[in-house]
N, C-alpha and C positions, 0 to 999 in steps of 0.2 A: 445230391444224390451221388452216391456211390458207384464208381465206375465198375461194371461188372456185375452188380445187382441184378440176381436172376430171381421173379418170383414164379412159384410155380404149387403142384398140389402135392399135399403129402403122400409119400410111398413109405412100404415097409422096411426100406433100407435108409430112410432119413428120420425111423422112429428114435433111436438112442442118440443123436444128437437133435432132435426136438426137445427130448426128455431134460437133454443138458439145459437147454435154452430154460426151461422152467425153474430147475435145478441152481441155476445161478441166477435168474433175474428175480423169483420171487422172494427170496430174502433180500437182496439188495433193494428192492422195492417197499419191503417193510422196513428195511433200516432208512431209507430215506424217510418216509413218513414218520420216523421215531418209534417206531413198532417192533423194531428187532426183537425184544424181549419175550415176543409172543411166539415160541418156538413150536407149540403145539398147532397154532394156527396157519403157520407157515408150513409145516410140514403136511396138513391138512389141505391146504391149498395144492400144493406142489402134487399130491396125491390125486387130487380132484383133477386137477387138470392132464396128468398121464392119462388116468382113465377113458378122460375125452379122446385123446390123441386113441387111445386103443380101439375105443368103439368106433371112431370113425372109421378105421380100416377095416371092421370085423362087421358092419353090420349090415344086414339085405339093402336097406333104401339108403339115400342119401340123407339121413335125420342130421348129421352134423358133418361138416366138413371141413377141413383146414388148408389153408396156402402156407408157403413156407420162403422166407427171403433166405435168398443164399449167396455167398461171397466165395468165391475160390471152391466152390463145391460143398461150403460149411454152412449149416441154419444158423442164421444168426437172427432170425425172429419168426414169430408165428402171428395167427389171426385165425379166427374161425367163424361160422356160421352155421344158426341150428334154431331150434324150438327157444321161446324166451326161457331164461331161467327162472328159478325158484324166487330170486329176491325180486325181481322184476313183477312176478307174478303177484309177492306177497304186497310189495309197496304201493301196485297200481290197481289192487283190489280185482285183479285178473282181466284188467280192460285191453291190455296187451298180450292176450293168451294167442291170437290168430298173428302176430307179426314175429318175425323171426329177430334173431339176436346178433349182431355183431359182438365178439370177445374174445378174450385169450389174445390180446394183441401184447405182445413182451417182445423186447427187443435187448439183446445183449447189452450190457453196460458200454461198452467199449464204441458200439455202433447208435446208439442213441442220440438225436439231434442232428442226425444227418441223411435226414429223409425216407430212411427206412420203414419208417410207421405209416408214411402218408403214403408210399408206394402200394404197401400190403393194403392199406385201408382202399385206394384209387381201385386196384386192382379187384379187389374183393364187392367194390358197388360195381363195378363193371359188369362182372358175372352175375350179380343179384339182377341187374337190368335185361340181361342175354336171357335170362330163365324167367323174366317178365314179372319180376317181384319190384311192388310199388314202394313197399316202407322196409324200414329195420328201425331196429331200437338197439341202444346201448347204455351200458350203466358203469358207473365206478363209484368207489369209496374211498379210493387213491385222492388225495388232496393234490399231489403234482399233476395226476392225469386229468383230475376236473379242472384244473387250469387249462390245460391244453383243448380239453373238450368242450370248455366254454368259449375259447375263441374259435376253435373250429366249428361247432355246432350252433353256438347262441345258448341262450337260454334253455333249462331243462324243462323237459315235461313234466317231469315231478321231481321236487327235494324233501327227504324225509331227514329230518333233522335228529341229531345224535343218534342213528340207526346205528353205527357200529361202536359206539361210546360218546361219552361228552366230547362236543366239538369234532365228532367224524359223520359229517353226513352222507346219507346216500343219494346221487344223482342219476337221473334216468332220463335219456334223449330219446324221442320220436321224431327221425328222419326221411323225407321221401327221397327216394332212390335218385330220382332226376336233377334234385336239386345238388349233387355230391359227385355228377359225373364228369364234370370240367376240372380238373384239378388246377388249383392256382387261380382262377377266378373266382373273385369274392360273389357272394351269395345273391347281392344284391344287383349283380350285373348279369343275372342269369334267366 
């Protein structure tokens, strides 16, 4: 864990820094996946994530909200929770429509692999528990993220083969909040 790391809610003053996380991390992620030539997809993903940030600050109710990871007052990572997205609805034939989705977990490249994502995820799960939420879902079409989620969450609820193109599957996990409240404790020991 990084010394001085702070996890907190998105505020208006953090908006531009959070945008920068997406502008930096999404192209980097596509490049690492071997998809860097998909410039239009990259721009669409950045635009969509920025729209989510904006809507989380302007909506009347708590439909979607973000947590940020900050180091020395600089935003270095994001995570969100809200209604399950269209890909999950489509891939599960709407079976998870009433389950909220954890998403938008992006960490600036220099801080990846240092526990920032785990800290964001742990904080989000604790907040879900405090709100009385029993389950969450999450998904990924990124192979590198899928490897991490397989280690952390086990076998997916659903795998859709070649969803994003040949050999680019989409994986969806359905998780019980209580199973992930104690960071660092293996699932079998809970």
